[in-house]
N, C-alpha and C positions, 0 to 999 in steps of 0.2 A: 585360663581356659584356652583350648586350642582353637584354630580357625574354624574347624568343622562345628564345634560346639557354639562358637560365637555366631556363625552364620545361621544355624538352626534357631538359636535363641532370639536373635534380632529379627529374623524372618517372621517368627511366630508373634513377636511383639508388634510388628507392623500388620499382622493379620493377612499375610500373603501366603498362598499355597505354593507348593513346589511347582505345580503346573503353571500358575500365573507368573511366577518369577522366571521360569524357563522360557515362557512365551515372550516376556519383555526383553530377555537377554538374547533371544534367538538361538537357544540351545535346547537340547532334549531334557525331559523331566528326569531321565536317568542320570544325566550329567550332574544336575543339582543334587540328586540323591547321593551320588558318590562323593560329592564335595562335603556333604553333611555327615557321611559315615567315615570320612578320612581316607577313602580309597583313592581319591584323585584330588587334584588341586587346580583351580582356575588360572587362566593366564592373567598377566598384569592388567591387560585391557579390561577383562571381565571383572576383576577386583574393583577397578575404578568405577565401572558402571554399577556394580553392586552397592558401592558406597552411596551413589546418587539415588538409586532406587529405594534403598533401605534407610536413606536419610541419616547416615552415620559417618563418622570419621574412619579413616583407614586403620588407625591404630586400635580402634574399638573392634574392628573386624578381624584383623590378622594377628594381633598381639596376644601373648599369654599374660597373665596377671602380673608376673614379676618382671616383665619386659616393658620397655617404652619405645617410642618412635626411633630414637637414636640407635637402638640395638637391632633394628631391622636391616635386612639386606639392602645394599645400595640401589638395586633395581627397584625396590618397593618404595624407598624414600622419595618424596616429591619435594623438589626445591620450590620455594616461594617465588613466583614470577611477578616482578614489580618494575614499573617505570621509575626513573629518577624523578626527583621533585619537579624539575623544570618540565619534563614531559607530562607528568600528572597534571600540572597546572594548565598546560597547553591543551591537553585532551579534554579536561573538564570545561575549559573556556569555549572550545569549539562545540562541544556537545550542548552546552547551555545556550549558545548562540543559535544553533540549529533548532533546539527545542522552542526558543522564543519565536523564531521565524515560522516554525510549523504551527504554533498556536495562532499567530497572526493570520497565516494562510487558512487555518480552519475557520476562524471568525469571518474572514472575508468570503469564503465559500458558503458559509451559512447565510450571510447577508445576501449573497448572490442568489441562493436558493429561494429565499423569501421574496426577493424582488422579481425573480423569474416566475415564481408561482403566481404572484399578483398579475404579472404581464400576461400569463397564460389565461387567467380568468378575465382580464379586461379586453384583450385583443379581439375576441369574437364580437363583443358588444360594440367596440369602436369601429371595426371593419363593416359591421352590419349597417352602420349609418353612412357608409360611403356609397354613393350612386354615380356610376360612370355611364354616360351616353356617348354618342359619336364624337362630340367636341366639348363635352362639359363634365366636370367632376364636382360633386357636392359632398363636403365633409363637415358634419355638425353645423349646418347652416351657412358655412362659407362656400362660395362658388368660385371655381377655377375653370377658366376656358382654355382650351388647347387645340392645336391643330398640327398635324404632321406636315413638315415642309422638307425641302431638299436637305439631306444629311442630318436631320434632327427633328426636333419638336419645338414649336413656339407656344409659350405659356403666358397667359394674361391673368394676373392676380392683383386685385385692388388697383386696377387701371395701370399697372406696371407690367411691361413686357419683359419676358426672360426667354433667351434662346438656349436650349439644351442640345449640345452636339450629340449625335446618335452614338458615336464611338465611345464617348465619355460616360454617357448615361443609358447605355443599352439595357441594363437590368431593369431600370425604372420604366422604360418604354415597354419592355416585355411584360412587366408586372401589370401595367395599365391594360394592355391588350388581353392578358389572361383573366384579369379580374372582370373585365367587361364581358368576356365570353362565359365564364363560370365562377362567380364570386365564392361559392361554397367550397369549390375545389381548392381555391387559393387559400381560404381560411383554414381548411383542413391541412394543407401543406405546411402553412406557417405554424400551426399548433403542434403538428408532428415534429417539426424541426425544433421547436421550443422544448418539447417533451424529451427528445434525445439529449438536448443541451442540459436539461434539468437532471437527467440520469447521470450525465458526466460530472456535474457539480456535486451530486450526492456521493459518487465514487471518490471524487477529489477530496471531499470533506472527511471521508473515512480514511483515505490515504494520509492526510495531514494529521488526523487523530492518532493513527498508528505511529507515524514519524515522531510525534510529540512524546508518546509513551516510550518509544525506543530510546530517544536521546536523553530523556530525564532519567531513565534506567541506567544508561551509560554514565551519566553524571553522578548519580546518587549511590549506586551499588559498588561492591568491591571490585567487580570485573565486568567488562562489556560482554564477555563470552559466557552467556547463560542460555539455557534452553528457551527461556521466555523471550529473550531478544532474537534468537534464531527464528522462533515462530512469528515474531513481529515482522522480521525482514521477509519471510516467506509470504505473509499476508500482504505486505507492501508491494512485493513483486507481482502478486496476482492482481491487486487493485490497479497498479500502474499499467499492467498489460491490458486490462479492460478499458482504462482511460484512453489508451492509445488506439485500441482496436474499434471500440464502439462508434466514435465519430466517423471512421472510415466505412463501417457497416451502414450507419445511418445515411451517409452521403450516397452510397451505392443504391440503397433502397429508395431514397427520395428521387434520385436521378432516374431510376426505372419507372417510378410512378408518374413523375412530372415530365419525363423525357427532356430534362434540363440538367446540364452538368453543374453539380454543386461545388466542384473544385477541391475536394478533400482527397489527398493521396497518402498512402502508406509508404514512408521512406525507409531506406536501409538503416539510417541513424536511429530510428525508433526501435528497430529490432535490437540494435546494440544496447540501447537503454534497458530493454527487458532482460537481456543476457547479463548485464552488469548487476542488476538487482538480484537475480537468481544466484549469480556467482558470489555476491556478498553473503547470502544465506549459507552457502557451503563453507565459505571462509570462516564465518562466525561459528559454525558447527564444528569445524576442525579445531578452532581455538578452544572451544568448550571441552573437547575431548583431551586436548593437550594438558589443560589445567583442571581436569575433572575432580581431582582431590580438593576437598573443601579448603585446604590451605593455599591453593593456587589463586593468588590475587594479583590485580594490576595496581590497585591503589593502596596506600597505607604507609606507615613509617618504614623506612629502609636504612640500612647501614651504608654510609658512603665509603 
């Protein structure tokens, strides 16, 4: 069978219309029609994409019955791309290590989410039992006396005196003053900060989960250059972007609400991290198209 007949037969077998195939290829329906009538012939790049879309090997698509892959034009034949055994072992070792670390990171982030969720639930109850007057703090039945002195604050707890220098513990002194003025506002501020932190942990858990899937794929499959891995890296880049940006947005929002600097800044190095992740996606996509033929593999037996 000729290429035109093979294309038509395999397309119908996959229950894909000419319009659908043309849309996925980024060509017109007329182009696909001409390929199937033998009036025209697709480029080598489009042939490789057709093999992927129709889930077939190149020789099934382009060969006549009496021919085989070795009889094809050199431009059409795909060399099998493989690492030497030492490189394969090193690649698999690194990917397995990153997979394990990603799984550990995912477990830690899940435990962090659980702990933080409990903290969010308990914090309002705990803070509601704190009473602060001019020189007295009551916490769950315990009484702490304090007074502001020069350059700091003097605290008496269980008949023991402690001096807190103002420069060293300025945040604690400000917290006492804000809580004394409006305890509900302080509780709301703390809960909002915890909520943003919980969102960040959730995103981090998803990022670790994607990283885990990506590197177990790289370890187990014939090649790291697959569309599945490309999509994993793109998702990872999006999650990492959110993980970097959300704390900065949260810090800005809380600073405006409380008129107090949270001290979270977006640095240039974080922008570089984001660009690296998106660059990895394009590198993997490029690698995928280079070895798009099903015979293009990184791992496997090779002739030395």
